[in-house]
C-alpha positions, 0 to 999 in steps of 0.5 A, spaced: 659 200 174 665 197 178 670 202 181 676 201 185 676 205 191 681 210 189 677 211 183 670 212 187 674 217 191 676 221 185 669 221 183 667 223 190 671 229 189 668 230 182 661 231 185 664 235 191 666 240 185 660 240 181 656 242 188 661 247 189 661 250 182 653 251 183 654 256 189 658 261 185 665 258 184 664 255 177 671 254 175 672 248 179 667 245 175 673 243 170 676 239 175 669 235 175 670 235 168 677 232 167 676 227 172 669 224 170 672 224 163 678 221 165 674 215 169 668 214 164 670 217 157 666 223 154 659 221 153 658 217 159 661 222 163 656 227 161 650 222 163 653 221 169 654 228 170 647 230 169 643 227 175 649 230 179 648 237 176 640 236 178 641 234 185 646 240 186 641 245 183 635 242 187 640 243 193 642 250 191 635 253 189 632 253 196 638 257 198 638 263 193 630 263 191 630 270 195 634 273 190 633 274 183 627 272 179 624 267 174 623 273 168 631 273 165 630 265 165 623 266 161 628 271 156 633 265 155 628 259 155 626 259 148 633 260 144 636 255 149 631 250 148 632 251 140 639 250 142 638 244 146 634 241 140 641 243 135 645 239 140 641 233 141 641 232 133 649 234 133 651 229 139 651 223 135 654 227 128 659 231 131 666 229 134 667 231 141 673 234 139 669 239 134 664 240 139 669 242 144 673 247 140 666 251 137 664 251 145 670 253 147 671 259 142 664 261 143 665 262 151 672 265 150 669 270 145 663 272 150 668 273 156 673 278 152 666 281 150 665 282 157 672 284 159 671 290 154 665 292 157 668 293 163 673 297 161 669 301 156 662 300 158 659 305 153 662 301 147 659 294 149 653 296 153 648 297 147 650 290 145 649 287 152 642 290 152 640 287 145 635 282 144 640 279 140 645 278 145 640 274 149 638 270 143 645 268 142 647 266 149 641 262 150 642 258 143 649 257 144 648 255 151 643 250 150 647 247 144 653 247 150 649 244 155 646 238 151 653 236 148 658 237 154 654 240 160 658 246 158 653 252 158 655 255 165 660 260 163 656 262 157 650 264 161 653 267 167 657 271 162 650 274 160 648 275 166 654 279 168 653 283 162 646 285 164 649 288 171 645 283 176 648 283 183 652 276 185 646 274 189 641 275 184 646 272 179 646 266 183 639 265 184 637 266 176 642 261 175 639 256 180 633 257 177 635 256 170 639 250 170 634 247 175 629 248 169 634 246 163 637 240 166 630 237 168 628 238 161 635 234 158 634 228 163 629 224 159 632 227 153 639 224 155 635 217 157 632 217 151 639 216 147 642 212 152 647 216 156 643 216 162 642 209 165 640 206 171 647 203 172 649 211 172 643 213 176 646 208 181 653 211 181 650 218 182 646 216 188 652 213 191 656 220 190 650 224 193 654 226 199 660 229 195 654 234 192 652 236 199 658 237 202 660 241 196 654 245 196 655 246 204 662 249 203 660 253 197 654 257 201 659 259 206 665 261 202 661 265 197 659 270 203 666 272 203 667 274 196 666 281 194 662 283 187 667 285 183 672 279 185 666 275 184 665 278 176 673 277 175 673 270 178 667 268 173 671 271 167 677 268 169 674 261 170 671 262 163 677 263 159 680 257 163 674 253 160 675 256 153 682 255 153 681 247 156 676 246 150 680 249 145 687 246 146 
């Protein structure tokens, strides 16, 4: 991919935002989405973003491996894999606009449910603790991640609903997305949205990922738990509005 210097600079900013988002500042991933879609188009940008996400996952997992566990990942894995299969089937059959609106609606509903839970915990805790809520979050997250790399807000809201601490949430998220993105890589290569050309571009953008992760690891230490929860919800609602409108 031949990029002018200013275009490569923008792509490097997008990579930095992906790295930063993996350390807990999930909302800045929207900046990466805007930039990559503008530079490469919707489907190509998904293929370019996936290896960058994997690189960020590989950097973040060692940093947070002492926090959280694999148990919540196994709980979400089966419905997420089913969702990935559905997303793979729909990828060439549903327009980007329809898919985006559906994912945006799901993110918005989950964010609003969590806000209600924070205000009236007794009303929503039973639903949040139910097996069906995890199946819903995992399945929809699988569809969202396969079609748009957009599962982050869904999975984070589900984990917040289970009352995990800030660092445990980051540890679980690092495990989950590293596993899921590695599963997606050969599938994305099989349908032609990850190519050798896009991988060479990703390699050149790796310094941006590393810079974002390093900055995020330092910054997240100074964010209180309650602020962190509201930050995720705010960014999730912003992502929902962006996809819907």
